[in-house]
N, C-alpha and C positions, 0 to 999 in steps of 0.2 A: 806531517801537516795534512789537514783535511780541509778542502774548500768545497762549498756547494751553494747553489742558489735555489730558493724555494719560491715558486710563482704563486704566492699567497699574500694576503694582507696580514700583517702582524696583529696579534690580539693583545690588547692592553690588559694588564692585571685588573683594572677597574671593571672590566666586563667578564672576567673569568669566574667569579664566585657569586653565589647567591646565598641567602640565609645567613648573613653575617660571616662570610668567608668559611662556611661549613660545607657547602655543596658546590660541586662544579656546575657552572651554568651551561645552558645549551650551547652558547657561543664557545665555551671551553671545549666541550665534547666534540663539537663539529670541527673546531680548529685542530684538536688533537688527532682526530680520525684522518683528516686530510693530510696533515704534516707527517704522521707516522707512515703513511703510504708513499710519501715523496722523499723521505730521508734516505741517505745512502746506508748500506749495510756494512758499516765500518765501526771500529771501536778504538778510542784513544784512551789509554790507561794513565793513571797518575795525575799529577798537577798539570794544569793547562792554562793557556791564555786564549781568549776568544775575542775576535773582532767582528762586530755586527754592523751591517749597513742596511737600513730600513728605507725602502723606496715606497713612498706613500702617494696614492692617487688623490685621496680626499682627506679632509680634516688634518692636513699637514701642520698648520699652525697650532692646533689644539692638542696634538699628540705629544705626550710627555715621553721622550725617548727612553728614559730609564724604566718606565712602566711596560715597555714592549719586550724587555729582555726576559723577565722571570718565567712567563708561561712557556716561551720557547725553550729555555733551559730545562724546565721540568719535563717537557716532551722529549728532549734529547736524552735525558736520563732514562725515561721510560723506554725509548728506542734502543738503549744500551750503546749509544754513541759515546757518551761520557759516563763514568762510573757514578758520580755524584756531583751536584752543583757546588758543593762545599770545596771541591778540588779546583774550582776556577779561582786562580790566584790573581788574575789581572784580566780586565776586559775593557773594551772601548765600544761605544755605540754612537752611530751617527744616523741622522735622518735626512732624507732628500725628497723634495717635491718631484713627482714623476708622473708619467702618463699611464704607467702600469704598476700595480703593487708587486713588490718582490722583497725578499729578504736574502741578503748575501752573508754567508757565514764563513769565517776562517778560524780554524782551531789549530793551535800549535801546542805540541807537547813540551813541557818544561823539564822533562827528564833528560839529563845529559849522559850520553853513553860514552864511556871511556875506552 
């Protein structure tokens, strides 16, 4: 199991792309750079379950929680924390109104060792 907290505001998939989803936006590139620097240097192989908690300081009511997951998963693949987001077999995502932006992530391996 791997748990970590990122002291950043989650990026919605709606702000991640420009040019009809062909090019990463400046928001995406900035988010990726910041998060890559903060992520733990660990790897979980195989099928996984991920639990997300998004703590949002502003635009809480307008933030679609499912849109906050995709960009973060793509960055975790790039950081080699997870092999591929297609290996996520189950996830949950919650959002909370907060005084400070944070993302709390818990990743569980679904590989059963005998």
